[in-house]
ZAGULO-888120 format. One line per 2 residues: their letters; for each residue z, y, x of C-alpha. Coordinates in steps of 0.1 Angstrom, whole numbers. Layout:
a = Z Y X  ...
***
This chain:
ms = 1636 304 1000  1639 325 1031
li = 1607 330 1051  1625 343 1082
nq = 1605 322 1106  1571 334 1092
ep = 1550 365 1096  1551 393 1071
pa = 1518 381 1054  1535 350 1043
rr = 1565 369 1028  1539 392 1010
lf = 1525 359 994  1558 349 986
lr = 1567 379 967  1534 380 948
qi = 1539 345 937  1574 349 923
gg = 1568 385 910  1530 390 905
as = 1526 359 885  1551 369 860
sv = 1540 391 831  1546 428 831
aa = 1572 424 805  1591 398 824
la = 1594 418 855  1610 446 834
ap = 1632 424 813  1650 399 836
al = 1663 381 806  1628 366 802
ls = 1628 356 839  1656 332 832
gl = 1631 308 816  1628 296 853
ss = 1659 277 848  1678 257 822
pp = 1711 276 822  1698 312 819
as = 1673 300 794  1700 289 770
aq = 1715 324 769  1684 344 759
gs = 1690 381 765  1715 372 793
at = 1708 393 823  1706 429 809
qs = 1732 430 783  1759 452 798
tg = 1742 484 810  1775 502 818
ta = 1790 472 836  1759 466 856
rs = 1758 501 871  1792 497 886
tg = 1791 496 923  1820 471 929
yl = 1825 435 923  1835 426 888
sl = 1836 387 890  1834 374 925
gp = 1864 371 947  1863 382 984
qe = 1853 348 998  1829 342 969
aa = 1813 377 976  1811 371 1013
cv = 1792 339 1006  1769 353 981
ea = 1762 382 1005  1752 359 1033
lv = 1730 339 1009  1710 369 996
nv = 1707 382 1031  1691 349 1045
mc = 1668 345 1014  1658 382 1015
pa = 1657 392 1054  1651 428 1062
da = 1614 434 1073  1587 460 1069
mt = 1586 452 1031  1621 454 1019
pn = 1656 459 1033  1679 429 1033
gv = 1694 415 1002  1727 433 1002
dc = 1709 464 1009  1687 458 979
gl = 1717 452 958  1710 416 949
hl = 1746 405 952  1757 431 929
yi = 1732 422 902  1743 385 904
dh = 1780 396 901  1775 418 872
ql = 1755 391 853  1785 369 859
ag = 1809 394 846  1789 402 815
gw = 1781 386 782  1757 362 798
gr = 1784 350 823  1809 346 795
gd = 1785 325 776  1786 349 746
ql = 1752 334 732  1760 298 739
yr = 1773 271 714  1804 259 733
qg = 1823 235 709  1807 203 723
pw = 1804 175 724  1795 176 759
rp = 1770 148 765  1744 145 791
gk = 1712 161 779  1674 163 788
pq = 1661 195 804  1645 205 772
hg = 1680 205 755  1690 236 774
yq = 1725 242 790  1748 214 785
sp = 1782 221 800  1818 231 787
lt = 1817 257 816  1805 292 810
pe = 1776 302 832  1803 322 853
qh = 1823 291 858  1793 270 866
fk = 1782 294 891  1816 296 908
ag = 1819 257 908  1786 254 925
la = 1794 281 950  1827 263 959
vl = 1808 231 965  1782 248 986
rr = 1809 265 1006  1828 231 1012
aa = 1796 214 1022  1786 241 1046
sq = 1822 239 1062  1820 202 1066
rt = 1785 202 1080  1788 231 1104
gk = 1825 236 1109  1820 273 1099
pi = 1822 293 1065  1787 302 1053
eq = 1792 340 1061  1796 331 1098
le = 1765 309 1101  1735 322 1120
ag = 1706 330 1099  1685 302 1110
rl = 1711 276 1104  1720 289 1070
da = 1683 288 1061  1680 252 1073
ll = 1711 242 1052  1696 258 1021
qe = 1665 240 1026  1684 208 1028
vs = 1705 218 996  1672 227 977
ag = 1658 193 986  1688 175 971
qv = 1699 162 1006  1734 176 1001
dd = 1740 160 966  1767 135 962
er = 1779 113 933  1802 140 921
ya = 1778 171 920  1741 178 919
lg = 1741 207 944  1703 209 947
aw = 1699 213 908  1725 240 909
fn = 1707 258 935  1673 255 922
df = 1680 258 886  1708 283 885
fy = 1713 304 917  1676 307 927
pl = 1666 322 892  1695 346 894
fv = 1682 357 929  1646 361 915
qa = 1660 382 888  1680 403 910
cf = 1648 410 930  1626 422 901
ad = 1649 436 873  1651 473 866
pm = 1673 489 893  1696 502 867
yg = 1711 466 866  1722 467 902
gn = 1694 448 921  1659 459 932
rd = 1675 490 948  1651 519 952
ka = 1625 497 934  1618 480 967
fw = 1604 447 952  1584 466 927
ra = 1568 487 955  1563 454 976
ig = 1541 439 949  1527 470 935
fp = 1543 469 902  1541 504 884
gl = 1574 501 865  1585 503 829
pa = 1559 483 810  1560 501 778
fh = 1540 528 794  1513 506 810
gr = 1500 485 782  1464 501 786
nv = 1466 501 823  1473 463 824
vq = 1438 459 810  1420 489 827
yr = 1434 478 863  1434 441 859
gl = 1427 429 894  1425 464 909
pf = 1450 485 927  1470 507 904
pg = 1471 543 915  1506 548 904
aa = 1521 517 919  1535 536 949
kp = 1560 555 927  1572 529 900
qs = 1593 542 872  1624 527 860
ie = 1644 529 828  1667 555 844
df = 1637 577 851  1631 581 815
s = 1667 586 804
***
């Protein structure tokens, strides 16, 4: 969640917790990060399937109102400060959009012939909807809830009010008998947001490797196997200039 009301050191801790605690391989392969949530975990290999698609600079899945909503969300969850630009300037919105438009969003690796019965978390994704459809359904419920509570669309809310609303959503305080909005946000939207922050920049997010620089991650892990051991617990001298997949292509 956003830390807009806290000092920069708190955000640095936040970044290290969600980024530094992950393995080197996970940071470079956003599909592995999807273990943070049930829906992405059911579609292993989800987040980086379509390289050509992900490098597009326009929206491929989200409509105008959906895009405006997602932009507002990533900006309040990733406010501009001394460590990174805001979420849109980091490309987080495009990463999310391109994953929805790709094989993961279409549910290419999901068994989708039913029966559609309630399942336990360990059963994985249980829905007749594709991940793209599930994402958009939750986004529509969130937009409607925001309008009912504030009288304004999400993109017109002041950052502090939107942040407070997301805190309520995450705590399940906006759920109703028809839709568990808190579960959608915590188990679906937020993991995509984290992936967008720490994925290789070639997939649309983490523009200019901003988040890698913020946590001192040196980049493509295939070249740092020995360094992981040698510099464990120590500053890595090459972290100021991390290298992405595109740097080697």
